[in-house]
N, C-alpha and C positions, 0 to 999 in steps of 0.2 A: 534736684534731679529726681529723688525718690518721690517727692510730692507730685511732680509732673507725671511720673510713671503710674502712681496710684490713681491719679486723676484720669489718665487715659484708660486704665483698667476699669474704673467706675463707669466711664462713658461707654466702654465696650459692653459691659454687663447690662447697662441701661438699654443699649440698643438691642441686645439679645432679648431682654425681657419684653420690650415694646413689640418686637417682632413676633414673639410667642403670643402675646396678648392679642395682637392684630389677627393672627391666624385663628385663634380660638373664637374671636368675635365673628370672623368670617365663616366659621363652620355653620352648617344648617342648624337652626335652633329647634328644640323639641316643639312639636305641634301642640296647640292648646288641647285641653282635655276634650274628650268626645262629647258631642251634643247630647243633651238629655231630653227625654220626652217630657211632656207636661205632667206635673204632679197632680194628685187627686184634688188638692186644694185649688190648683190653677184651673182644672177642668170644671170644677163646681163654680168657681168665680166666673168663668167664661159663660156658663149656662145662666148664671144670675144676671149678667150684664147684657145678654143677647148676642155675645160674640159667637157662641155655639148654640145652634137651634136644632132640635129634632123635628123633622118635617114629615108627617104622615103622607102616604100616597093619596092620589085623588079618589074620593069616594069613601075613604076610611075615616073612622072617628078622629076628630081633632083632640089634641091633648086637653084642651079646655073642657070639652064635653065629657072627658073621663075624669075631670077633677085633677089633672096632672099638669106639671110644667116640665120644661126641658131639664130644669134642675132636679126634679123628682126622678126623672129617668136616669140622669147621670149618677145621682147618689145611689139609686137602686142597683145600677149596673156595676158601679165600683165595688159595692158590697158583694155582688156576684163574682166579680173578678178576683176579689180577695179569697173567696171560697175556692175558686178555681186554682189559684196558686197553692192553696193548702192541700186540697184533696182531689183535684181534677174530677169533681163530681159531675160536672156537665159532660165531660168526655165519656164517662161511664154510661150516662143516660143516653148519649148519642149513639153508642155502640151496643145498646140493649139488644139481646138476642130475640126479644119479642117482636122486633121489626124485621120484616123481610123486604129487601130492596132488589129490584132488577136493574134499575138505572145505575150505571157506573159513575160514581162521583169523580170530579176532576179538580186539579189544581194547575193553574197556568204557570206559576213561578216566574212570570215575566213582569209582574207589577208588584208594587210595594205600597201599602197603605196602613192607616191607623187601625190596629185591632180593637182599640178602645171604642172608636166610633162605630165599628161594626157591631160590637156588643150592645151599644146604645139602641140601635135599631132592632136587634134581636129582642131586647127586653120590652120594647114597645109592642112589637108584633105578638110576643108571647102574652103580654098583659091583656090584649084585647081578645084572647082566647078563641071563642067560637065564632067571632065575626068572620064573614066570608071574604077571602082574598081572591078576587076574580081576575082571570087572565084572558083577554081577547087574543085574536090571532096576531095582533101587533105587539103584544107584550104589555106588562104593567110595571110600574115602579111602586113598590110597597112602602118604602121609607128611605129617606136620605138625610144626611147631615149638612149643615152650612156652617163652616167654621173658618173660612178663609183659605184653608189648604188641607190636603190629605183627606178630603171628604169621601165618604163611603155611601153607597146606595145598595139596597136590596131590590133586585129585579125578579120578575116572573116571566117565563116564556112557555109556550106550548110545545109538547113533544108528541107529534103524530095526530093531533086533533085540532079542530078549528078554535076551540075555546075550552077552558077548564077552570075549576075552582077548588079550593080547599079552605079549611079553617085557617085563620092567620096563625094560630098556635102550631098547626102542622107545618105551615110554611117556615115558621121560626125553628121548629125542631128538625126540619130537613136542612135548613141553612146552617145550623150550628155545626154540622159536620165540617163545613168549610173553615169555620173559626177554630176548630180543634185540630184540623189536619193540614191546612194550607198556611201554616204559620211557621216562622223560623225565628230563632232567638238572635237578636241583634246585640252584639257586644258594644256597639257604638251607642245605642239607646238604652242598653241594659233592660230591655223588655222585648216582647214579641212584636214582629212586624207581620202583616198579613198579605198574602198573594190572592189574586182573584181566583174564585173557584165556583163549582156548581154541584148541586145535588138535587134529587127529587124531593118534593114535599113528602112528609110522612104519609104513607098509604096511597100516594097518587103519583105514579111515574109519568103521568102526562103533564105534570106541572113541574117545571125545572126552575129551581131557585138559584139565582146568581148573586153572589156577593162580590162587588167590585168597586172600582173608582167611580165617583160621581162625574 
C-alpha cells in the first residue's frame, strides 16, 4: 500500500517537474549577442583580397598612380581612427578657430552607414592634397567604396554658382565635419555609425561636400 502511495507521489512530482521544464523551454530565449562590426584585421584582409576597394572619382588620380593600394588606404585610415579614439585630434582640427564658415553644416540622421568606409575616402582625398576637386553644375563624386554593403561616397555639389572647385585636401577637411558630428555610438556594433551630412569645403562655401550612402 505504502509502495503504491510513494509511487503515485513520485509520478506526481515527475509530472510537476516536467511541466515546469516545459514552461521554461517555452519561454522566449535570450537573443544572440549583438552583431559586431568588422575588425581591423578583417578590413585589411578585405582590401587585400579585393572585397573592399577604394575608388577615386572620375578625373582624379588613381591609387596606382600614387603608388598606393586600397590596403594602404585602409591601414593608414585605421591608424588615424585609433588616434581619433585616443585624442579626438581630427575633431579639434575640424573645429579650428582659424576657419570661418558661413555655410551651415547638416546631419540628416535618417541614414546609417559605415564610418570606417567614410574615413577611407577622407584619407584618400586628404592624401592627394593640392589636386583640384572640380564640381560642375550636375555635381561630382570624389570617392566611393565598393565592399558589397554599407558603401559610402563623398559627393560635391554647387551652391549658388554654375561650377566650382577646391583642392581635394580642402574638400576632405570640410567633409570631416560630417564624420565627427553626424555620428552616433551604436551599442549593437560597439562603434560609431554615421548618418549622411553636408558641409562646405574649407574656404569655399560654393562647394558643398556630402558624405552619404553610395
